[in-house]
Structures are given as C-alpha cells and as structure tokens.
N, C-alpha and C positions, 0 to 999 in steps of 0.2 A: 249449278249455275242458275240463278234466278233471272227471268226475263222481265224487263221493265215494260209495263202495260202501255206506255206511250211509244214504244218502238214501232208498233204497227201503224201509227199515224205518219211516220216518216218514210214509209215504203213508197218508192216512186212507181207510178203507173205509166204505161205507154198509152198515149192518146191515139186512138185509131178512129178514122172516119167511119161512121156507121152508114152503110148503104143498104139498098134492098137486096143485094146479092149476099152480103155477109152478116146480116142481122140474125139469121138462124144459127150460124156457127158461134157467134159471140154470145147469144143468149144461152145456148147449150153449154158453153164453157163457163158461164157465170161471170163474164167480163163487162157487163153493162151496169152502170150506176146512174142514178137520177139525183139531181140536186134539188132538195126540197126548199120551200120558202123560209124555213127556220135556220137554214145554213147547213143542215146535215146532208150527207150523201148516203143513199140507200141502194143496196144491190137489188136488182130486179131479176125475177125468174120467170120462165115461160109458164103459162097457165092454159095450155091447149095447143092446138096445131095452128100453123100459119094458114090463113085463108087467102087465096089468090083467085081472081075472077077471070073467066075465059073470055068474056066480051071485051073487057077493058084490062089489058095486061099491066097497066100502071097501078091498078088498085091492089092494095095489100092491107091485111089486118093481122096483127100479132098480139094476142092477149098476154098480159103479164100480171104477176102479183109481187107484192113487196110487203115485208113485215107480216103482221098478224091479220090485219083487215084491209090493207091497201090493195087496190087492183086498178087496171086500166087497159088500154090498148094502144099500140103503135100503129098509125095509119100512114098512108102515102103522103099526107100533108106534113108529117113530122120530119121527113127527109129534106135535105137541102138540094 
C-alpha cells in the first residue's frame, strides 16, 4: 500500500490553550506549532530549560528552536 503524501495535511489537530502551567508538557511532547508569515506551520522544540524568577513568579522564559537556524523564546507576554 502506497501512502499519498498529501494525507498528512488532512490530519486533524486538537487545539489546546497554551498556559504557563502546561507549556513544558506540550513542548516536551512536540505538540506546539508556530504560524509563520509565509503561511507555513513549523513545529518548535525546546532549546534549554524553562527559566522562572523567584522575585516575580509571573515571569517565565522558555527558549525554543525551529528548523535549521530558527530560534526564539516564549515569555510571559505571549500568554493570554
């Protein structure tokens, strides 16, 4: 049986609200994707450990990488 390469485009994903509490589990499972300006969706992966501040418990920084050269960080301002 030969698989059609367009099959993977039709896989339905469950949309989960990303919060400060579940971001670690979602990144470790590889379930977070980012919508790029050109219309493509890229899967992001963790690139280091989550940094939390003792003085201000609302501050958080999660470094991530995507593709070959892409990188960034999720901070507390990215959550709703």
